[in-house]
C-alpha positions in Angstrom: 9.6 -6.2 18.5 6.7 -8.8 18.2 9.7 -12.1 18.0 12.6 -13.0 19.4 14.8 -16.3 18.2 14.6 -18.6 20.9 17.0 -21.7 21.0 15.5 -25.5 20.8 17.9 -26.0 23.6 17.4 -23.4 25.6 16.0 -26.2 28.3 19.7 -27.6 28.0 21.4 -24.5 29.3 24.0 -24.9 32.2 22.4 -21.2 33.5 19.1 -22.3 32.8 19.7 -25.8 34.3 21.5 -23.8 36.7 18.6 -21.5 37.8 16.1 -24.2 37.7 17.9 -26.4 40.4 18.6 -23.3 42.5 15.3 -21.7 42.6 12.8 -24.2 41.0 10.5 -24.1 37.5 9.3 -20.5 38.6 11.8 -19.0 38.4 12.8 -20.1 35.1 9.2 -19.1 33.5 9.7 -15.6 35.3 13.3 -15.7 33.6 11.9 -16.2 30.2 9.2 -13.4 31.2 11.6 -11.0 31.8 12.9 -11.6 28.5 9.9 -11.6 26.6 9.2 -8.2 28.6 12.9 -6.8 27.0 12.1 -7.6 23.6 8.9 -6.1 23.6 10.1 -2.7 25.6 13.0 -2.6 23.7 14.5 -1.6 26.5 15.7 -2.7 30.0 12.9 -4.1 32.4 11.7 -1.0 34.7 10.9 -1.8 38.4 7.2 -1.0 37.0 8.0 -3.8 34.6 8.4 -5.9 37.5 5.6 -5.5 39.5 3.3 -6.2 36.6 5.3 -9.6 35.6 5.0 -10.7 39.7 1.1 -10.0 38.8 1.4 -12.1 35.8 3.0 -14.5 37.0 0.9 -14.9 40.4 4.1 -14.3 42.6 5.1 -11.6 45.0 7.4 -8.8 43.9 9.6 -9.7 46.8 10.1 -13.2 45.1 10.5 -12.1 42.0 13.6 -9.6 43.2 14.8 -13.0 44.4 14.9 -14.8 41.3 16.2 -11.9 39.7 19.0 -11.7 41.9 19.6 -15.3 41.2 19.4 -14.6 37.3 22.0 -11.8 37.7 24.5 -13.9 40.1 24.3 -16.6 37.2 25.0 -14.5 34.7 21.3 -15.3 33.1 20.8 -11.2 33.2 22.6 -8.0 34.0 21.9 -4.4 35.5 21.5 -1.6 33.3 24.7 0.2 33.1 22.7 3.6 32.6 20.7 3.1 35.2 21.4 0.4 38.0 17.4 -0.1 38.7 16.4 -1.7 35.3 17.5 -5.0 34.3 18.8 -6.5 31.0 20.3 -8.9 28.4 23.2 -8.3 26.7 22.3 -10.5 24.6 18.7 -9.5 24.1 20.0 -5.8 23.0 22.4 -6.6 20.9 19.5 -8.4 18.8 17.4 -5.5 18.9 19.7 -3.2 18.3 20.6 -5.2 15.0 16.8 -5.2 14.6 16.5 -1.2 14.8 19.6 -1.4 12.3 17.5 -3.0 9.8 14.5 -1.0 10.6 16.2 1.9 9.5 17.8 0.8 6.9 14.2 -0.5 5.6 12.7 2.9 6.3 15.7 4.5 4.3 15.1 2.4 1.2 11.6 3.0 1.4 11.6 6.8 1.1 14.9 6.5 -1.8 12.0 4.6 -3.6 9.2 7.4 -3.0 12.0 10.2 -4.0 12.5 8.4 -7.0 8.9 7.9 -7.7 8.2 11.6 -7.8 11.0 12.6 -9.6 9.9 10.3 -12.3 6.2 11.4 -12.4 7.5 15.2 -12.3 9.6 14.2 -15.3 7.0 12.6 -16.7 4.3 15.6 -16.5 6.8 17.7 -17.4 7.4 15.7 -20.4 3.8 16.0 -21.2 3.5 19.4 -20.6 6.2 20.5 -23.0 4.7 18.2 -26.0 1.3 20.0 -25.9 2.9 23.0 -26.6 4.8 22.4 -29.6 3.8 23.2 -33.0 2.4 20.2 -35.1 3.5 20.4 -38.5 -0.1 20.7 -39.4 -0.6 23.6 -37.0 2.6 25.3 -39.0 0.8 24.9 -42.3 -2.5 26.2 -41.6 -0.6 29.2 -40.0 1.0 29.8 -43.3 -1.7 29.3 -45.0 -3.5 32.1 -43.4 -0.4 34.3 -43.7 -0.7 33.9 -46.7 -4.0 34.4 -47.5 -3.9 37.6 -45.5 -0.8 38.6 -48.0 -2.9 37.7 -50.6 -5.9 40.3 -49.3 -3.6 43.0 -49.1 -1.9 42.9 -52.6 -5.5 43.4 -54.4 -4.9 46.9 -55.6 -7.9 49.3 -55.3 -9.1 50.4 -58.2 -9.0 54.0 -59.7 -12.0 56.6 -60.3 -11.8 55.7 -63.9 -11.2 51.8 -63.3 -13.7 49.4 -64.7 -16.1 47.6 -62.2 -14.7 44.3 -63.3 -11.4 45.5 -62.3 -12.9 46.5 -58.3 -14.1 43.4 -58.2 -11.8 40.5 -56.6 -10.3 38.1 -58.6 -11.1 33.9 -58.0 -8.6 32.4 -56.1 -6.7 29.6 -57.2 -4.4 27.2 -55.6 -1.2 26.1 -56.9 -1.0 23.2 -59.0 2.7 22.3 -57.8 2.4 22.7 -54.0 -1.5 23.0 -53.5 -1.6 26.1 -51.5 -3.6 29.3 -51.7 -1.6 31.9 -54.8 -1.3 35.7 -54.7 -3.7 37.4 -57.2 -2.6 40.7 -58.7 -5.1 42.6 -61.1 -3.4 44.9 -63.7 -5.3 48.1 -65.7 -6.0 45.6 -68.5 -7.6 43.3 -66.5 -5.2 40.8 -66.6 -4.6 38.5 -63.2 -0.9 37.4 -62.4 -1.2 34.9 -60.1 1.7 33.8 -58.0 2.7 31.0 -55.3 4.9 32.4 -52.6 5.7 29.2 -51.0 6.9 27.3 -54.4 7.5 30.5 -56.7 5.2 29.0 -59.4 3.6 31.7 -61.7 0.7 32.0 -64.2 -1.7 34.8 -65.6 -5.1 34.6 -66.7 -7.4 36.8 -68.6 -10.8 38.1 -67.6 
């Protein structure tokens, strides 16, 4: 933790005042330095941390240990139950636990938002991919017209050996006056051309 709550009336707290009267103002400075260390490490103050603190406070390790003993006796600090060599604060550890729970909740919420965003993005990609593969009415009409033209060419009869050259030439193409689609053409032996529309059924006959 980078910050922790500090009461504006801490200087007048009974336990802090007792420490000041018994050990002096330097001991109170040491108390707040120990609390800062506990909050920063989010754990109890170890023996190694005590040596570093004594250097920062410009005092000896022995003097710091005397102050810590007074803090333990007054009730400002407690020994860690799991590791008695470490010094901790019950109130500080409760605050640290609440802080860690809030951090974990925020982390889980961030992960959930990321997962939801990923699912939405995947759904959009799938929808886009599906829409590009769907046939449009224009594509259907084009394919339909191509199929009609192929069918029309297949129905043109092959002229017999005795037929006139006029019968072997393909008849002119016509568009259906009803639906505007290409019409099939069949040439009879007499030279008449029968046009029929496979789409709407319209038919007509033309004579050469």
